[in-house]
Steps between C-alpha positions, in 0.01 A plus 500: 500500500310724253466873527166628634313771314563751778876445473491614138409854610654759730408535867330832425290347221391214727408741780292716265321189374427398860356843581295502179350161584405622847332809352302300244174502697268796569441390861872517576517846340214611727676355806819689415304826469361447850846427640647810335227714659496339845874429531420173683199284581387146578294269282178596679547868409520410132191275525304807612609688187461234231200276411707183532511211747772506764651178367527654150668814633738288709606312186561826310704636792705180495574547126599865548727416792668216306579744218665741743260786424371502859629394840315325783585493868319308772341727757314297761240275338518678162746580225553870431574579133677800347661605171858383444648829376833342404327289235303796364811716477672219311204480258506875454871505417477205262201644315666841487804345330267311268315817394826683439588227249153521342527879463843463341364247251206728417733793433720288275198369306361854461829619353533200271139493374547750214802304377314169533223644281755616243671160493167328446414726206837612369419516131167578336558228240471247784137594570241246394225762468389848605402369844866430576581858412221626723628284783838669512330840506263385774783366716718803437228746598397291799856550623476874427182523709697375800794736448541862603460785253872575538592148393268519200635837393853363488400289202351527153123517539537343843619173357774445750855624522604515135699823527774629725361851466249568777209661319204386297541536126129473422279665757390861530436701816147459633538701819356825360174336383187540713392174658855366514554243778859411579410151628363408158798630302738209442716696258359319197354638178637700211266798479214692661186377320260654751648842421370472142194279553236779506321334791181680604308495825273196518693300239552125523875442459692174454876469554659206318786346697414705807784384725473642852241757389714802409308613189167386646526735797592794277206414271277481806588858588398605148176302476396595853271320746224456238730315260648152515853372444579137425853361499576170324822305560594134458745492790345391831762684707431828320123467545543431872730800540260728308198387703683570826593847373138574400373378836753711691397805296131433559413499129172320435481578127837347406498126434775257398431182304731208430486438127677486164471816289479278190169373641370762743246399767283796395178530296474672162471881478593545866768770521519865401880506517774236499856575610810282513864561583785292356294181486396415143863447395502206745201335332576245224176564305471879479231490229277302735543757777395787273193299395416454869546872563260570212244254639509638853491872412164670461428649156673837502734385778876532467833374628831658595782247512867547583723228364842416356553492122796467264638701213741294291572130544583385851778236480389140542733453798288748694166374367578143603583568863218426743628736769504785248144405409382522862695824525271667242757501219501199270121466503472837326407515131554757226314827553332473160385144567364604841293784352379272219352258757296791637374608157410146390295450816272783393605787724494855366653839582834334571748741659855467634484705818865465596812330361814481712827316427610246760874489552601154619835511682779326312573271794157343437526475124857370513363184666309421181668687212831464325725795419348553155141515629603732784641740240174477302308594814731792576459617138118500544450226240241354734332651801257427781226752577231565756178583316170630634225440246131597495211366289120486511241233438251633243167627626185317398359670192146622552223417253258744332293625789395847384357658185770588248784316679557268204490770230 
């Protein structure tokens, strides 16, 4: 004799399937609700509660009783029905065990996700195009959005556990700045651009790569209730987190948009000030971003950007590693090249507001560098720096509008 389908599965699985089948009708759900409230009742009592014929309700009661979810005892001319608590306790225990397994799987997946991302994009030479590079950054920062600040600060630029030393090698302390909101501070960034941004009351400010809203909320304090702050980020999880933070704070003049800073969802000549913190080094086409910044700024507007730059040649072994890219290191370019992008775009009054060396712990670099390159780093033959840079978009030149102005 052949094996039946039910024999292929455990007794518990078959019982759950039986219960699920019995629950697969809204009328039977409604009947169970009545029985839970009344403890026990006959078919006629249920007919008074539900807009169904007695014969229909009788059939549903028969199905529920056959499944074991309810019991029925003859009392005189009628059958009195009640909940079979033994079956419900069994369901509760089985589902509880099931959800324990689900929670365990979710925890394992959450821990493995950063490593899965790294394995997918291990080497930058494997990328087909810039979109692949953006994808690893997007996935990496989506993970960061779901982590605690403490977890992010135990890594380089929040990229996920790449150092045994528990501190952040990039970020600066925001807590003393007015407008600071702890919920929005994920321990990311490499400078304090809002400290140097010369934001005035009533200004329209854009933050590129706004994350959970940290710099936006500080800018909002500076621009006041008459100004407007717009955060742009291409990670859905970050935008959702930032919007929740803004809603909880009751800020109506802070808005967060999902978008790519290489192609901002903003009209020309929109912003007075643009800020950004440790973001442009993650963008493959930096020249395009500066062109977008120029387009979006009003004439006479300016930006203050904190970023990571290099002095000296970073070894290829570091440049080629995707996880170092997402960690704000290998995406950095030479300081001179960075400043040249700004000049070529047409900005003026370029100023380095702050330059700070970033000391990467040797336990990080030793994962990517040989002994010779480690010695070069220790001898300062190449270095990684946090830079805060300021520049202005030229004002529109006025024409001759008064006697003698063209003399």
